[in-house]
C-alpha positions in Angstrom: 31.1 23.2 -19.2 29.3 19.8 -20.0 28.0 18.3 -17.0 26.3 15.2 -17.2 22.6 14.9 -15.8 22.1 11.3 -13.6 19.3 10.0 -11.6 19.9 8.5 -8.3 17.1 6.8 -6.6 17.7 6.6 -2.9 15.7 4.2 -0.5 15.3 6.5 2.4 13.6 3.7 4.4 16.7 1.7 4.0 19.0 4.7 5.0 16.9 5.5 8.4 15.9 2.4 9.4 19.0 0.1 8.3 21.7 2.8 8.6 23.0 1.8 5.0 25.5 5.2 4.9 26.1 4.0 1.2 22.7 5.9 0.6 23.8 8.8 2.3 24.5 11.3 -0.5 25.6 15.0 -0.3 22.9 17.6 -2.1 24.6 19.7 -4.4 23.5 23.2 -5.7 21.3 22.6 -8.9 20.4 19.0 -7.3 16.5 18.2 -7.5 14.8 15.8 -5.6 11.6 14.1 -6.0 9.3 12.6 -3.2 6.8 10.4 -4.2 3.2 10.4 -3.1 3.1 7.8 -0.4 0.8 5.3 -1.5 -2.3 4.7 0.1 -5.0 1.6 0.0 -8.3 1.4 1.4 -10.7 -1.1 3.8 -14.0 -0.8 3.9 -17.5 -2.7 4.1 -17.8 -5.0 7.7 -14.4 -3.7 9.7 -14.5 -1.8 12.8 -12.1 1.3 11.0 -13.0 1.3 7.6 -10.5 4.1 6.0 -7.6 4.7 3.9 -4.4 3.2 5.0 -1.0 3.6 4.4 0.6 1.0 1.8 3.9 -0.7 3.0 5.5 -3.7 0.9 4.7 -7.1 2.2 0.7 -5.9 3.3 -1.6 -9.0 3.2 -5.6 -8.8 3.0 -5.9 -9.8 7.1 -2.9 -7.1 7.9 -5.1 -4.7 5.8 -8.1 -5.8 7.6 -6.1 -5.5 11.1 -5.3 -2.5 10.4 -9.1 -1.3 9.7 -10.0 -2.7 13.3 -10.9 -6.3 12.4 -13.9 -7.4 11.0 -17.1 -6.5 12.5 -19.8 -9.4 13.6 -21.7 -9.1 10.6 -18.7 -9.9 8.2 -18.9 -12.6 5.6 -15.1 -13.4 6.1 -15.1 -15.7 3.2 -16.3 -13.1 0.7 -13.6 -10.6 0.6 -12.7 -8.9 -2.5 -10.4 -6.5 -3.8 -10.9 -3.6 -6.3 -7.6 -3.5 -8.2 -6.5 -1.3 -11.2 -5.2 -3.5 -13.7 -4.0 -2.0 -17.1 -6.2 1.0 -16.0 -9.2 -1.1 -15.6 -10.8 -1.6 -12.6 -11.2 -5.7 -11.6 -13.0 -7.1 -8.8 -11.1 -9.9 -7.4 -13.4 -12.5 -5.4 -13.2 -14.4 -2.5 -9.4 -13.2 -2.5 -7.3 -15.2 0.4 -5.8 -13.5 3.9 -2.2 -13.6 2.5 -2.8 -12.5 -0.6 -0.8 -9.3 -1.1 -2.4 -5.8 -0.9 -1.2 -3.1 -3.6 -1.4 1.1 -3.6 -4.9 1.8 -4.7 -6.3 -1.4 -4.2 -10.2 -1.4 -2.3 -10.8 -4.4 0.4 -14.2 -4.9 0.7 -15.7 -7.0 3.4 -19.3 -7.9 2.6 -22.1 -7.9 5.3 -22.9 -11.9 5.8 -26.7 -12.4 5.6 -26.9 -14.9 8.1 
């Protein structure tokens, strides 16, 4: 038999959270399912809980810092940096705005204030 191979992408978050039944498809024998690894970003430096955090669309620098427990007393709040891979190269974005979007694999660095 000539069975055509096709790829279908299903947003499970939309299916589960919004109940979008158009995404509720039946899995048949021979189907392959690929589930990508959840993206992470990292918050380090002068935050209370430096760690890796699960990326969610719409995360901003201030939300990431809040997830990291907020600034410590020593934090240089105006000098937050993002280390981001752009075209395979690590770039350092200096003095980023608090509403700057965060992307998977970003490293948010909160430096120490010297005052």
